[in-house]
C-alpha positions as CSV (number, residue, x, y, z in Angstrom):
1,M,-0.3,76.2,60.0
2,P,-3.6,74.3,59.9
3,E,-6.5,75.5,62.1
4,P,-7.1,73.3,65.2
5,K,-10.6,72.5,64.0
6,D,-9.3,71.1,60.8
7,V,-6.7,69.0,62.6
8,I,-9.4,67.6,65.0
9,I,-11.8,66.8,62.2
10,G,-8.9,65.0,60.3
11,I,-8.0,63.0,63.4
12,L,-11.6,62.2,64.1
13,G,-12.1,60.8,60.6
14,A,-8.8,59.0,60.5
15,S,-9.2,57.4,64.0
16,V,-12.7,56.1,63.1
17,A,-11.5,54.7,59.8
18,L,-8.6,53.0,61.6
19,A,-11.0,51.6,64.2
20,G,-13.1,50.2,61.3
21,L,-10.1,48.6,59.7
22,L,-8.9,47.0,63.0
23,L,-12.4,45.7,63.7
24,V,-12.6,44.1,60.2
25,F,-9.1,42.6,60.6
26,S,-10.0,41.3,64.1
27,G,-13.1,39.7,62.8
28,L,-11.2,38.1,59.9
29,L,-8.8,36.6,62.4
30,F,-11.5,35.3,64.6
31,S,-13.4,33.7,61.7
32,Q,-10.1,32.2,60.4
33,A,-9.5,30.6,63.9
34,A,-13.1,29.2,63.9
35,A,-12.7,27.8,60.3
36,F,-9.8,25.5,61.2
37,P,-11.0,21.9,61.9
38,R,-10.5,21.2,65.6
39,D,-9.5,17.6,65.2
40,T,-6.8,18.1,62.5
41,T,-5.4,21.5,63.5
42,D,-3.0,22.0,66.3
43,D,-4.4,24.1,69.2
44,V,-1.3,26.3,69.0
45,I,-2.2,27.5,65.5
46,I,-5.8,28.2,66.5
47,D,-4.8,30.0,69.7
48,G,-2.3,32.1,67.7
49,F,-5.1,33.4,65.5
50,K,-7.3,34.1,68.5
51,R,-4.5,35.9,70.3
52,A,-3.8,38.1,67.3
53,A,-7.5,38.9,67.0
54,R,-7.8,39.8,70.7
55,M,-4.7,42.0,70.5
56,A,-6.4,44.1,67.7
57,C,-9.2,45.0,70.2
58,W,-6.8,47.3,72.2
59,P,-5.9,49.7,69.4
60,F,-9.5,49.5,68.2
61,A,-10.7,50.7,71.7
62,V,-8.0,53.4,71.8
63,A,-9.1,54.7,68.3
64,L,-12.6,55.0,69.6
65,V,-11.4,56.9,72.7
66,I,-9.5,59.3,70.5
67,A,-12.6,59.8,68.4
68,G,-14.6,60.6,71.5
69,A,-11.9,63.1,72.6
70,C,-12.2,64.8,69.2
71,V,-16.0,65.0,69.5
72,L,-15.6,66.5,73.0
73,W,-13.1,69.1,71.6
74,L,-15.6,70.0,69.0
75,L,-18.3,70.6,71.7
76,C,-16.0,72.4,74.1
77,P,-12.5,73.3,72.7
78,L,-9.9,72.9,75.4
79,Q,-6.1,72.9,74.8
80,A,-5.7,69.6,76.9
81,E,-8.2,67.7,74.6
82,Y,-6.5,69.1,71.5
83,L,-3.0,67.9,72.7
84,F,-4.4,64.6,73.9
85,S,-6.1,64.0,70.5
86,W,-3.1,64.5,68.2
87,I,-0.5,63.0,70.5
88,S,-2.5,59.9,71.2
89,F,-3.3,59.6,67.5
90,L,0.4,59.6,66.7
91,I,0.9,56.9,69.3
92,L,-2.0,55.0,67.9
93,L,-0.4,55.0,64.4
94,I,2.9,53.7,65.7
95,W,1.0,51.1,67.8
96,T,-1.0,50.0,64.8
97,V,2.1,49.6,62.7
98,A,3.8,47.6,65.4
99,Y,0.7,45.4,65.8
100,G,0.5,44.8,62.1
101,F,4.1,43.6,62.0
102,W,3.7,41.6,65.1
103,A,0.5,39.9,63.9
104,S,2.0,39.2,60.4
105,W,5.2,37.8,61.9
106,R,3.3,35.7,64.5
107,L,0.9,34.2,62.0
108,L,3.5,33.1,59.5
């Protein structure tokens, strides 16, 4: 069984890395939406890219909240923060996979 500190440090690193990937992906989608010529591209296509980029902001924010909870646990270890960190990280992983499939399917 891993030590709680090792679990929290792993979740901290993974959630920050996931937040970075989501931020880059969101920026890529926003820049793609801005790159379409307005006069020849249907607004539905541009709005689809913008919507997908905005949706990436939610798991990004949750990943940063999880990272904050991990740092709080490192400063003052409480069982509630530990449970919140790993349960919410598992939910974040599932949410990110669902978002990835949704965004890929939506933008095809």
